[in-house]
Backbone bond lengths (Angstrom), bond angles and torsions (degrees), N, CA, C in turn:
res aa  C-N    CA-C-N  psi(-1)  N-CA   C-N-CA  omega(-1)  CA-C   N-CA-C  phi
1 X - - - 1.336 - - 1.540 110.90 -
2 X 1.251 121.26 114.76 1.432 121.87 179.48 1.538 113.22 -77.12
3 X 1.342 113.36 171.80 1.473 116.76 -177.17 1.479 114.65 -53.60
4 X 1.355 114.66 -44.55 1.439 125.09 -173.48 1.551 105.50 -61.83
5 X 1.393 116.05 -51.35 1.476 115.32 -178.96 1.543 115.01 -66.20
6 X 1.300 111.07 -36.37 1.634 115.25 174.66 1.589 107.79 -60.09
7 X 1.257 123.72 -42.36 1.455 127.28 -175.73 1.574 109.76 -60.92
8 X 1.313 116.62 -36.38 1.525 117.88 -174.35 1.658 108.19 -100.27
9 X 1.267 121.32 -9.59 1.430 115.77 178.52 1.478 112.91 -114.88
10 X 1.357 121.15 5.42 1.399 121.01 -174.30 1.542 108.29 -140.25
11 X 1.346 113.42 155.26 1.425 122.82 -179.75 1.535 108.26 -129.01
12 X 1.393 119.04 160.84 1.420 120.76 -178.92 1.539 105.45 -61.89
13 X 1.374 117.34 145.95 1.400 125.12 179.25 1.515 109.92 -67.04
14 X 1.381 112.52 115.84 1.536 113.94 179.81 1.556 112.53 -66.04
15 X 1.336 114.00 160.53 1.474 120.19 -174.00 1.474 107.45 -58.45
16 X 1.304 125.91 -37.89 1.368 123.17 -174.62 1.559 114.41 -66.52
17 X 1.303 117.68 -14.34 1.470 123.67 171.69 1.533 112.00 -98.78
18 X 1.282 116.12 1.81 1.512 118.05 168.48 1.488 113.43 -80.58
19 X 1.270 122.83 165.60 1.456 127.57 -179.09 1.506 108.44 -65.74
20 X 1.359 116.14 123.00 1.409 120.82 171.04 1.506 111.79 -62.71
21 X 1.358 115.34 -40.95 1.423 123.37 -178.54 1.569 114.32 -62.24
22 X 1.304 117.74 -46.07 1.409 119.04 179.64 1.514 118.34 -105.12
23 X 1.333 120.84 -18.71 1.367 127.40 177.91 1.528 111.21 79.58
24 X 1.354 118.73 14.63 1.420 123.36 176.71 1.603 108.02 -123.38
25 X 1.410 107.79 179.52 1.510 112.97 177.66 1.580 106.86 -63.74
26 X 1.327 113.42 152.71 1.529 120.75 166.06 1.490 104.44 -69.75
27 X 1.426 111.37 129.77 1.516 112.72 -179.82 1.509 112.30 -124.15
28 X 1.299 118.65 3.08 1.444 121.38 -178.32 1.643 109.44 -135.61
29 X 1.336 112.26 144.06 1.404 119.10 172.39 1.530 109.98 -74.70
30 X 1.350 117.59 133.45 1.467 119.01 -175.23 1.558 113.00 -71.45
31 X 1.304 115.25 -18.69 1.508 118.13 179.71 1.439 112.40 -96.14
32 X 1.375 122.62 -44.44 1.424 121.71 -169.94 1.600 110.54 -115.13
33 X 1.286 118.46 0.98 1.425 125.58 179.40 1.580 111.82 61.22
34 X 1.357 117.42 14.18 1.512 113.19 175.96 1.566 112.09 -66.45
35 X 1.411 107.41 146.00 1.470 111.06 178.11 1.549 108.33 -72.91
36 X 1.312 120.08 136.45 1.422 125.40 -169.52 1.508 109.80 -104.46
37 X 1.251 123.13 -9.33 1.511 118.29 -174.91 1.544 116.13 -102.20
38 X 1.395 113.55 36.02 1.401 121.60 -178.46 1.507 114.66 -106.78
39 X 1.306 121.56 5.56 1.406 131.60 -179.00 1.506 119.01 65.30
40 X 1.364 113.31 9.80 1.465 119.11 -173.41 1.558 112.09 -87.01
41 X 1.352 113.00 -28.38 1.456 115.43 -172.13 1.476 114.28 -146.16
42 X 1.301 117.71 134.67 1.546 120.64 -179.08 1.499 106.35 -71.53
43 X 1.370 115.94 153.46 1.408 121.41 172.64 1.528 108.70 -142.80
44 X 1.303 117.50 169.76 1.399 129.20 178.38 1.534 114.22 -113.17
45 X 1.266 112.55 143.26 1.641 122.03 171.25 1.421 103.87 -116.20
46 X 1.403 108.33 137.54 1.490 119.29 170.47 1.448 109.37 -137.27
47 X 1.312 119.52 136.72 1.449 126.81 -176.99 1.604 106.96 -135.89
48 X 1.355 116.02 133.55 1.457 121.58 173.90 1.577 102.66 -107.01
49 X 1.292 116.91 129.50 1.386 126.28 -179.53 1.509 113.27 -127.82
50 X 1.378 113.79 137.56 1.453 116.95 -172.52 1.548 106.23 -136.84
51 X 1.358 116.86 139.37 1.459 124.70 174.41 1.525 108.67 -90.40
52 X 1.311 111.92 129.14 1.473 120.15 174.43 1.534 112.25 -109.32
53 X 1.312 114.10 125.46 1.501 119.06 179.08 1.547 107.98 -60.83
54 X 1.345 106.81 140.53 1.531 113.32 171.86 1.490 111.56 84.75
55 X 1.355 119.13 -9.74 1.458 122.27 178.39 1.526 113.29 -103.93
56 X 1.295 120.16 179.07 1.344 123.10 -174.80 1.555 115.70 -66.41
57 X 1.295 122.21 -12.11 1.328 128.37 -173.37 1.431 120.01 152.24
58 X 1.302 120.71 -122.92 1.342 124.20 -177.62 1.545 115.86 -100.39
59 X 1.298 122.48 153.52 1.394 124.75 179.64 1.522 105.14 -122.15
60 X 1.287 124.58 148.92 1.410 125.86 174.12 1.508 106.78 -85.95
61 X 1.295 120.02 121.94 1.500 121.66 179.60 1.446 108.86 -85.52
62 X 1.344 121.20 -38.82 1.508 121.06 169.67 1.548 107.41 -159.39
63 X 1.266 112.39 158.20 1.532 119.69 -176.85 1.491 104.39 -153.55
64 X 1.351 115.71 146.90 1.436 122.11 172.52 1.551 110.62 -167.37
65 X 1.281 109.28 166.43 1.500 120.07 171.28 1.542 108.47 -121.04
66 X 1.268 116.86 143.24 1.521 120.29 175.80 1.548 108.54 -140.56
67 X 1.254 110.67 136.14 1.495 115.69 177.86 1.439 114.87 -67.50
68 X 1.244 119.44 156.06 1.563 121.70 -177.62 1.517 108.67 -57.86
69 X 1.317 122.10 -40.70 1.418 118.70 -175.74 1.528 112.57 -66.63
70 X 1.415 116.40 -37.96 1.461 114.79 175.32 1.436 113.52 -72.15
71 X 1.356 116.91 -30.06 1.516 117.28 178.70 1.522 109.26 -68.12
72 X 1.366 120.58 -40.92 1.440 124.08 173.46 1.552 112.05 -55.14
73 X 1.430 114.67 -45.69 1.404 115.54 -173.87 1.608 110.02 -68.28
74 X 1.338 113.25 -31.43 1.478 122.52 172.61 1.516 111.81 -58.97
75 X 1.363 113.42 -51.83 1.483 117.93 -176.80 1.568 110.63 -60.37
76 X 1.370 117.82 -37.59 1.407 127.41 179.40 1.461 109.37 -56.64
77 X 1.321 118.12 -35.37 1.490 120.67 -174.39 1.601 111.08 -78.16
78 X 1.318 115.76 -19.13 1.431 122.11 -173.36 1.542 105.99 -85.49
79 X 1.353 116.45 152.78 1.461 121.43 -172.10 1.571 107.63 -67.51
80 X 1.167 116.92 145.17 1.565 125.83 174.34 1.509 107.09 -58.11
81 X 1.342 119.38 -46.57 1.440 119.71 175.76 1.511 113.22 -57.13
82 X 1.230 119.98 -45.27 1.431 120.18 176.33 1.543 115.44 -59.18
83 X 1.358 113.53 -44.24 1.427 116.81 179.21 1.479 114.50 -63.60
84 X 1.387 113.13 -37.46 1.462 117.47 -177.50 1.535 109.08 -70.94
85 X 1.294 117.97 -34.50 1.585 122.92 -178.61 1.496 104.50 -71.92
86 X 1.268 126.32 -42.52 1.514 124.30 177.50 1.472 107.90 -62.96
87 X 1.370 117.36 -43.29 1.478 114.93 -178.20 1.490 113.04 -68.44
88 X 1.217 123.01 -35.41 1.459 127.82 179.16 1.437 112.35 -67.74
89 X 1.405 115.37 -41.11 1.406 123.71 177.10 1.543 110.89 -62.13
90 X 1.255 114.45 -54.26 1.487 119.68 -179.89 1.494 113.04 -60.52
91 X 1.347 115.37 -42.74 1.556 116.25 176.30 1.549 112.90 -65.14
92 X 1.271 117.03 -41.90 1.503 121.46 179.18 1.497 111.40 -61.27
93 X 1.331 118.43 -46.93 1.444 125.61 -161.73 1.532 114.22 -105.44
94 X 1.354 121.31 -12.84 1.410 123.44 -178.97 1.521 111.17 -66.42
95 X 1.273 120.06 131.62 1.457 127.10 174.95 1.529 112.11 -77.54
96 X 1.440 109.48 79.29 1.409 114.65 -178.42 1.541 115.82 -66.69
97 X 1.327 119.50 -27.84 1.452 121.18 173.46 1.450 109.98 -59.56
98 X 1.340 117.40 -50.61 1.449 120.74 -176.78 1.608 108.07 -60.92
99 X 1.290 114.15 -43.19 1.492 119.66 -178.43 1.604 109.53 -55.60
100 X 1.373 111.87 -47.51 1.429 116.97 -178.88 1.487 110.87 -61.91
101 X 1.373 119.24 -42.04 1.426 120.08 -177.53 1.489 113.93 -65.12
102 X 1.449 117.48 -34.64 1.339 126.19 178.79 1.587 111.15 -60.47
103 X 1.433 107.23 -47.80 1.478 118.70 177.04 1.547 111.91 -54.90
104 X 1.301 114.29 -51.14 1.423 122.02 179.89 1.492 116.74 -72.96
105 X 1.352 121.80 -40.62 1.415 123.63 -178.98 1.550 115.56 -84.25
106 X 1.411 114.92 -30.98 1.496 115.62 -172.83 1.538 110.55 -127.58
107 X 1.281 121.40 49.38 1.448 121.75 -171.59 1.508 112.27 -65.54
108 X 1.328 115.00 -20.45 1.554 120.31 177.87 1.416 112.37 -105.30
109 X 1.349 120.18 11.97 1.456 122.90 -179.25 1.491 111.44 -132.05
110 X 1.296 121.57 59.54 1.529 127.02 -172.25 1.622 108.44 -58.62
111 X 1.319 119.73 -20.99 1.431 122.75 176.30 1.522 108.96 -57.95
112 X 1.309 120.74 -37.78 1.393 125.59 -179.85 1.502 111.32 -66.12
113 X 1.253 119.98 -25.27 1.548 123.12 174.90 1.395 115.34 -63.35
114 X 1.346 119.66 -19.49 1.414 121.48 178.00 1.607 112.23 -105.30
115 X 1.209 118.80 13.20 1.468 119.41 -179.43 1.451 113.60 -72.39
116 X 1.330 114.96 -24.50 1.435 121.20 -177.60 1.548 109.52 -132.88
117 X 1.408 113.24 156.14 1.488 119.80 -178.96 1.545 104.25 -68.49
118 X 1.357 116.72 138.59 1.425 124.36 178.05 1.464 114.98 -60.80
119 X 1.397 111.36 -26.33 1.486 119.43 -176.78 1.511 117.06 -102.98
120 X 1.316 116.82 -46.10 1.463 121.90 -174.62 1.533 114.47 -95.23
121 X 1.338 113.45 -24.57 1.498 119.97 -175.83 1.495 110.04 84.04
122 X 1.299 122.94 -1.54 1.507 126.38 172.53 1.376 114.54 -58.51
123 X 1.341 119.84 128.10 1.494 126.07 -174.49 1.534 105.81 -70.71
124 X 1.332 111.32 162.41 1.491 121.95 178.04 1.632 107.56 -70.70
125 X 1.287 113.22 -40.40 1.430 116.34 177.85 1.601 111.22 -62.13
126 X 1.283 124.28 -31.29 1.366 125.79 -175.38 1.595 111.09 -94.98
127 X 1.331 115.25 -1.43 1.477 115.95 -175.49 1.536 107.19 -109.45
128 X 1.365 111.23 131.33 1.484 123.38 -171.04 1.597 106.15 -68.83
129 X 1.373 113.03 -34.37 1.487 119.06 -170.99 1.483 104.51 -151.21
130 X 1.450 116.00 142.79 1.461 119.01 175.85 1.603 104.20 -160.76
131 X 1.343 108.93 170.31 1.386 120.14 169.75 1.458 114.73 -129.36
132 X 1.369 115.40 145.19 1.334 120.37 -178.66 1.533 111.69 -123.40
133 X 1.394 114.29 147.64 1.467 120.12 -172.28 1.489 110.58 -135.33
134 X 1.313 116.81 144.56 1.477 125.12 -179.59 1.513 105.93 -142.83
135 X 1.344 111.63 159.69 1.450 117.70 172.36 1.622 101.48 -127.98
136 X 1.280 112.10 134.88 1.529 118.22 -175.85 1.446 109.50 -132.23
137 X 1.403 113.76 165.35 1.412 120.72 163.75 1.551 103.87 -146.94
138 X 1.388 113.40 131.21 1.422 121.53 -177.78 1.549 107.43 64.54
139 X 1.377 118.84 -121.39 1.420 125.65 177.24 1.522 112.05 -103.70
140 X 1.295 116.34 16.82 1.486 121.79 -168.96 1.602 116.46 -114.39
141 X 1.106 122.40 138.87 1.431 133.03 173.42 1.473 109.88 -77.34
142 X 1.220 127.98 115.89 1.473 129.22 179.62 1.471 109.57 -85.73
143 X 1.344 117.58 133.95 1.478 124.91 -177.69 1.571 103.09 -124.51
144 X 1.347 117.48 155.93 1.430 129.12 14.05 1.581 112.29 -112.98
145 X 1.383 122.64 -1.05 1.376 122.00 -175.20 1.493 112.99 -66.33
146 X 1.274 115.20 -30.11 1.466 122.10 169.59 1.440 109.11 -136.16
147 X 1.379 121.12 166.90 1.482 129.50 11.94 1.517 118.31 -77.97
148 X 1.203 119.37 162.43 1.410 120.69 169.46 1.550 109.36 -154.59
149 X 1.415 112.14 165.74 1.488 119.49 173.88 1.508 112.92 -124.03
150 X 1.310 116.36 142.77 1.466 123.01 178.70 1.466 108.97 -122.64
151 X 1.351 120.64 126.88 1.512 124.23 -176.52 1.587 108.47 -82.59
152 X 1.344 110.79 159.56 1.415 117.75 -178.84 1.534 118.93 -51.99
153 X 1.480 108.95 -33.75 1.492 115.49 -179.47 1.630 108.80 -64.90
154 X 1.270 115.79 -37.88 1.458 115.26 -178.41 1.608 105.76 -76.87
155 X 1.159 120.38 -38.98 1.529 120.69 178.12 1.546 109.32 -56.00
156 X 1.348 115.56 -44.26 1.518 116.94 171.91 1.491 111.94 -53.89
157 X 1.192 119.85 -47.98 1.589 125.66 -179.36 1.488 109.70 -59.82
158 X 1.384 115.64 -45.59 1.500 121.34 -176.43 1.577 105.13 -64.29
159 X 1.305 117.29 -47.44 1.396 122.73 -176.14 1.559 112.71 -56.76
160 X 1.375 112.60 -35.89 1.404 112.83 175.93 1.526 117.97 -77.43
161 X 1.380 120.09 -4.05 1.297 127.15 174.00 1.563 115.18 -83.83
162 X 1.302 114.74 -20.16 1.463 118.22 -165.32 1.579 108.98 -89.11
163 X 1.309 107.90 154.19 1.565 117.58 178.56 1.440 110.19 -82.69
164 X 1.364 116.31 160.53 1.376 117.46 178.29 1.501 115.54 -60.29
165 X 1.273 118.88 -29.94 1.519 125.03 177.85 1.453 109.82 -60.69
166 X 1.358 112.36 -45.05 1.532 120.14 179.94 1.489 113.43 -68.34
167 X 1.308 113.01 -45.08 1.495 116.93 173.49 1.470 110.97 -57.91
168 X 1.266 119.17 -44.15 1.503 123.67 177.88 1.603 109.19 -57.14
169 X 1.260 120.13 -48.25 1.447 125.71 177.54 1.525 109.95 -57.91
170 X 1.281 110.51 -40.40 1.585 109.98 -179.65 1.461 110.98 -71.62
171 X 1.397 113.92 -39.37 1.541 116.72 178.50 1.545 111.07 -60.47
172 X 1.376 112.26 -39.65 1.480 115.42 178.54 1.449 112.87 -60.91
173 X 1.326 116.73 -46.26 1.551 123.13 178.38 1.404 110.60 -57.50
174 X 1.382 118.83 -49.89 1.473 123.36 179.72 1.430 116.13 -63.90
175 X 1.378 117.77 -38.37 1.455 125.36 176.06 1.470 113.83 -67.68
176 X 1.337 115.28 -31.33 1.528 118.95 -177.99 1.437 110.50 -77.46
177 X 1.380 121.04 -39.61 1.392 124.92 -178.21 1.558 120.71 -102.24
178 X 1.261 117.05 -16.42 1.469 120.41 179.90 1.450 119.19 -128.66
179 X 1.276 114.15 -8.35 1.477 120.18 -179.69 1.540 109.62 77.80
180 X 1.310 119.78 -175.14 1.396 117.60 178.23 1.478 122.74 -102.13
181 X 1.332 117.87 58.92 1.496 119.76 -173.96 1.435 110.38 -62.93
182 X 1.295 123.09 158.10 1.450 127.02 -171.26 1.513 111.55 -61.68
183 X 1.474 118.22 -28.69 1.424 115.31 176.40 1.494 114.92 -58.97
184 X 1.329 122.73 -25.83 1.266 129.60 -177.55 1.507 118.95 -82.04
185 X 1.377 111.30 -21.93 1.433 121.43 -172.87 1.571 117.13 -100.62
186 X 1.283 115.71 -13.27 1.377 117.26 -179.71 1.580 110.36 -82.39
187 X 1.203 118.61 142.59 1.532 123.72 -176.97 1.470 115.54 -92.33
188 X 1.354 125.16 161.45 1.469 111.51 -9.12 1.570 113.77 -74.39
189 X 1.207 112.53 159.98 1.576 117.14 178.21 1.523 110.51 -54.13
190 X 1.283 117.31 116.99 1.386 117.12 175.81 1.459 117.35 -127.92
191 X 1.355 117.24 -2.61 1.479 121.71 173.89 1.507 109.24 -84.46
192 X 1.294 115.27 76.84 1.506 117.57 -177.00 1.416 107.65 -101.75
193 X 1.347 114.56 152.16 1.410 124.34 179.78 1.472 113.04 -96.36
194 X 1.276 123.15 120.39 1.457 126.17 -167.01 1.506 114.22 -116.15
195 X 1.384 117.82 -0.90 1.348 117.31 -176.41 1.500 119.49 -63.38
């Protein structure tokens, strides 16, 4: 992607897609530790956010950035059946009309793209738990395939579609990078990695 294409298809990364832990842009791939802010390789950001009663609002359960090469390697470890089921579910249930309206009405406000679940339309404010996803290159958010938000209700449904092999790969990834906090151990498994 040259500079001209980047200028028209990307926006500055909003604060919500910056690291909660550091308050800065993600700059390293969680898997290979590659530096991400050099414009050479696209990468994905995923965050899981949960609302706790009685507290100030939402807490970040986990967050990471992963380069496209490592994301591809991770996908190759997952079962073909699981990948097909996820693809079919998203294709069948995604609110493409809303997505098109967001692209047309808010091309300069990608934060609005994650105000509602891509599948159910549930708002972030009404959702107890959700995950958000973005694709970036250097310090820019790539549009229009992402960003999007998926509510915990959808994550539960997606988790039920996955094979034991795929769930095992996700458990390995989570264990390697985040350890086994209780949020990941309660069933049904809903902290799934979708990059």
